[in-house]
C-alpha positions in Angstrom: 29.1 6.2 -13.9 32.2 7.8 -12.8 32.3 7.3 -8.9 31.6 10.8 -6.6 34.7 12.9 -5.6 36.7 11.3 -3.0 34.8 8.0 -3.0 37.4 5.4 -2.1 37.2 2.5 -4.7 36.5 -0.5 -3.6 36.9 -3.9 -5.5 35.0 -6.9 -4.5 37.1 -9.4 -6.8 40.4 -7.8 -5.1 39.3 -8.0 -1.4 37.7 -11.6 -1.9 40.8 -12.9 -3.2 42.4 -12.9 0.8 39.0 -15.1 1.5 39.9 -17.7 -1.4 43.7 -18.0 0.2 42.6 -18.7 3.3 39.8 -21.4 1.5 42.5 -23.7 -0.2 44.7 -24.3 3.2 41.1 -26.8 3.4 41.5 -28.6 0.3 38.2 -27.2 -0.6 36.9 -29.3 2.3 36.7 -28.4 5.9 35.9 -31.4 8.4 34.1 -30.4 11.8 33.2 -32.7 13.9 33.6 -35.9 11.4 31.6 -34.3 8.6 33.0 -33.1 5.6 31.7 -29.6 2.9 32.6 -28.7 0.0 33.5 -24.8 -0.1 33.7 -24.7 -3.4 30.3 -23.2 -3.9 31.2 -20.6 -0.8 33.8 -19.6 -2.6 31.5 -18.8 -5.4 29.1 -17.5 -3.4 31.5 -14.8 -2.1 32.8 -14.5 -6.2 29.7 -13.9 -7.6 28.6 -11.2 -4.9 31.0 -8.6 -7.3 28.8 -9.1 -10.4 25.9 -7.5 -8.5 25.2 -3.8 -9.5 25.8 -1.1 -6.5 22.2 -0.2 -6.9 21.4 -3.3 -6.2 23.2 -3.9 -3.1 22.6 -0.5 -1.4 19.3 -1.4 -2.4 19.6 -4.9 -0.5 21.8 -3.2 2.6 19.0 -1.0 3.0 16.2 -3.4 3.4 17.8 -5.8 5.4 18.6 -2.7 7.9 14.8 -1.1 7.4 13.3 -4.8 8.3 15.2 -6.1 11.7 15.4 -2.2 13.3 11.4 -1.9 12.7 11.1 -5.4 14.2 13.1 -4.7 17.1 11.1 -1.2 18.2 8.4 -2.3 17.2 6.7 -2.4 20.4 7.9 1.1 21.1 6.3 2.1 17.7 3.1 1.0 18.5 2.9 2.8 22.1 4.2 5.6 20.2 0.9 5.3 17.7 -1.6 5.0 20.2 -0.4 8.8 22.0 0.2 10.3 19.0 -3.9 9.5 17.6 -4.6 10.8 21.0 -6.6 7.1 22.2 -8.1 8.5 25.6 -7.7 5.1 27.0 -3.9 5.3 26.1 -3.1 8.5 27.0 -4.4 8.4 30.9 -2.2 4.7 31.1 1.1 6.4 30.3 4.1 4.4 28.8 5.0 1.7 30.8 1.5 0.8 31.8 0.2 1.0 28.3 2.9 -2.2 27.2 1.5 -3.8 30.4 -2.0 -3.6 29.0 -1.5 -4.4 25.2 -0.4 -7.4 26.8 -2.7 -8.2 28.9 -5.5 -7.4 26.4 -3.8 -9.2 23.4 -1.1 -11.1 24.8 2.9 -11.1 23.4 1.0 -10.5 19.5 -0.8 -7.5 20.5 3.0 -6.0 20.3 3.5 -6.7 17.0 0.1 -5.6 15.8 0.4 -4.0 12.3 4.2 -4.8 12.3 3.8 -7.0 9.2 2.4 -4.1 7.5 5.4 -2.3 9.3 8.3 -4.2 8.1 6.3 -4.7 4.3 6.6 -1.0 4.0 10.1 -0.2 5.8 11.9 -2.9 3.6 10.8 -0.8 0.5 11.3 2.3 2.2 14.6 2.0 3.7 15.7 0.2 0.5 15.0 3.2 -2.1 15.7 5.6 0.4 19.4 4.4 0.6 20.1 3.1 -2.6 18.6 6.4 -3.8 20.2 8.8 -1.1 23.6 7.0 -2.5 22.7 7.8 -6.2 21.3 11.7 -5.7 24.8 12.2 -3.8 26.6 10.6 -6.9 24.9 12.7 -9.3 25.1 15.8 -7.5 28.8 15.7 -6.5 29.2 14.6 -10.2 26.9 16.8 -12.3 28.0 19.9 -10.6 31.7 19.3 -9.5 32.1 23.3 -9.6 29.7 24.7 -7.3 29.1 21.2 -5.1 31.8 19.5 -3.2 31.6 16.4 -0.9 30.4 17.6 2.4 26.9 18.3 4.6 25.4 19.8 1.0 25.2 17.5 -1.1 24.3 14.9 1.9 21.2 17.1 2.8 20.4 17.9 -0.9 20.4 14.0 -1.5 18.9 13.1 1.5 15.8 15.0 1.0 14.9 14.1 -2.6 15.5 10.5 -1.2 13.2 10.7 1.6 10.6 12.1 -1.0 11.4 9.4 -3.7 10.8 6.5 -0.9 7.5 8.1 0.4 6.0 8.4 -3.3 6.3 4.4 -3.8 5.5 3.0 -0.1 2.8 5.2 1.0 0.0 3.2 0.8 1.6 0.5 2.7 2.4 2.9 5.5 -1.2 4.1 5.6 -1.9 -0.2 6.1 1.0 0.0 9.3 -1.2 2.8 10.6 -4.7 1.3 10.3 -3.9 -2.0 11.8 -1.6 -0.5 14.2 -4.5 1.7 15.9 -7.6 -0.2 15.9 -7.7 -2.4 19.3 -9.4 -5.8 19.9 -12.7 -5.3 20.8 -13.1 -7.1 24.1 -16.2 -8.2 23.7 -16.6 -9.7 20.7 -13.3 -9.9 19.8 -13.3 -8.8 16.4 -11.6 -5.8 14.7 -12.5 -3.6 11.3 -9.6 -4.7 9.4 -8.1 -7.7 8.8 -4.5 -7.4 6.8 -3.3 -5.4 4.4 -5.3 -6.6 1.8 -8.6 -5.6 3.7 -7.0 -1.9 4.4 -6.4 -1.2 0.4 -10.4 -2.9 -0.5 -11.8 -1.1 2.1 -10.2 2.3 1.7 -10.3 2.2 -2.2 -13.7 1.3 -2.1 -14.8 4.2 0.6 -12.8 7.1 -1.1 -11.3 5.8 -4.4 -7.4 5.3 -5.1 -6.6 9.2 -3.9 -8.2 7.6 0.0 -4.7 5.5 -0.3 -2.6 8.6 -0.2 -4.3 10.3 2.1 -2.3 12.1 4.4 0.5 12.1 2.0 1.1 15.8 2.2 2.5 16.5 5.8 4.2 13.1 5.2 5.9 14.3 2.1 6.6 18.2 4.4 8.2 16.3 7.1 10.2 13.5 5.5 11.9 15.9 2.8 13.7 18.3 5.2 13.4 15.2 8.1 15.6 12.9 6.3 17.9 15.9 4.7 18.3 17.0 8.5 19.2 13.5 9.1 22.1 13.1 6.9 23.2 16.5 7.5 24.0 16.3 11.5 25.0 13.1 10.9 27.9 14.2 8.7 28.5 17.3 10.5 29.0 15.6 13.7 31.2 13.4 12.0 33.6 15.7 10.5 34.3 17.1 14.1 35.6 13.8 15.3 38.9 13.0 15.4 40.7 10.6 13.6 40.4 7.9 16.5 37.1 8.0 17.3 35.8 8.3 13.9 36.3 5.0 13.3 34.3 4.0 16.3 31.2 2.6 14.6 29.7 3.3 18.3 30.7 6.4 18.2 28.9 6.7 14.6 25.8 5.3 16.1 26.1 8.1 18.7 25.8 10.8 15.5 23.3 8.9 14.1 21.0 8.8 17.1 21.8 12.7 17.9 20.8 13.6 14.3 17.6 11.5 14.3 16.3 13.4 17.6 17.3 16.7 16.1 15.9 16.2 12.8 12.4 14.9 13.9 12.1 17.5 16.9 12.1 19.8 14.1 9.7 17.9 11.9 7.5 16.0 14.7 4.1 18.2 14.2 4.1 17.3 10.5 3.9 13.4 11.5 1.1 13.9 14.1 -0.9 15.3 11.2 0.1 12.7 9.4 -1.1 9.7 11.4 -4.3 11.7 12.3 -5.2 12.2 8.5 -4.4 8.2 7.6 -6.6 7.6 11.1 -9.3 10.0 9.8 -9.2 8.2 5.9 -10.2 4.9 7.7 -13.3 6.1 9.6 -11.3 6.0 13.2 -11.6 9.5 13.7 -14.5 12.1 13.2 -12.0 15.0 12.9 -11.6 16.3 9.4 -8.8 17.9 8.1 -8.9 20.0 4.9 -4.8 19.9 4.8 -1.6 19.9 6.8 -2.3 23.5 7.5 -5.7 23.1 8.8 -4.9 20.2 10.3 -1.5 21.8 12.3 -3.8 24.8 13.1 -7.0 22.8 14.5 -4.7 20.5 16.5 -3.9 23.9 18.4 -6.9 25.7 18.9 -8.3 22.1 20.5 -5.8 20.6 22.3 -2.6 23.1 22.5 0.8 23.3 21.1 1.4 20.3 23.5 -0.5 17.9 21.3 1.3 18.5 18.5 4.6 16.8 20.2 2.6 14.0 21.8 4.5 10.8 21.6 7.9 12.5 21.3 9.3 11.4 24.3 8.6 7.6 23.2 9.5 8.4 19.7 12.7 9.3 21.6 13.0 6.1 22.9 12.5 4.2 19.8 14.3 6.6 17.4 18.1 6.5 18.7 18.0 2.1 18.8 16.6 2.2 15.4 18.5 4.8 13.8 21.4 3.0 15.6 20.6 -0.6 14.1 19.8 0.3 11.2 22.4 2.4 10.3 25.0 -0.6 12.1 23.2 -3.5 10.0 23.3 -1.0 6.3 27.3 -0.5 6.7 27.7 -4.5 8.3 25.6 -5.6 4.6 27.4 -2.9 2.2 30.5 -3.9 3.6 29.9 -7.8 3.3 29.0 -6.8 -0.3 31.8 -4.9 -1.0 29.8 -1.4 -1.9 32.2 1.4 -2.5 32.1 3.8 0.4 31.2 6.9 0.3 33.1 8.9 3.0 35.7 11.2 2.0 39.1 11.9 2.8 39.3 13.5 6.6 40.0 17.1 6.8 43.1 17.7 8.7 
């Protein structure tokens, strides 16, 4: 497959020659505190990176960035989840007191309840999302060169398609994450309805069949497709408006990513609320029944007002900014280390 227009070719083997030029100065051995080790294996590992297909490098970079950022913001993610699903106890406590309540009731591990399922979901999701985005973007630019040029439009199209693709493959794990994160340990018995990912899958399938694992996927797709597209669209548009000096600043790029994430999240957040509620409904934690996305939106507005559609949005902002920053930074670092070709086009004058 040919490279997208405007992309700069990066040749890992050529870049790694600069590393190998430094290594021989150690005569294949480095002495640190009287101990020596063979540097040949290190050079060989660097050289082998160049043999990995580009799409595999993008998968690895995306998975690493997703898992790392997810773990860092896990406490805020669980607090946001309890707000979204309108657990009365936590709605009245507020963010700070909710965090203290969780710590008192369940200890430090309570902040990460459901995070195992979250990481298991986000690693393949982020890997597929980033890799699919890169692939879709290349295909769009390569196959419609006369109609589509590198810029905001292919970023929006590729981001939207990639978001939908990743969701279809990882949604059952998202259901498990929501279920495990929502349940709170009974203070009297110390028991929980679900013990882990496998237990959630087993009980949901027994109760609702395989289709139960995809309960709420409608609002998820309706939300993630425009969100993913808007995120990349706004991010690239903001970067194109920067000066050459600021354009190369990693912190400025991360700020652009945070703004892009907030814009996309604000427009699509109500769909995320409906999705979470339908997931909670699917596993028996809610007596309310929504026939679909539109019915969920209408029912929430009638029962609790428009404000409830944005419940937890403020804490989602607090979670989103560091998550996007860490995710993009980790992805760029791993991508650069593995020699993935840059997707950035030439700067406009």
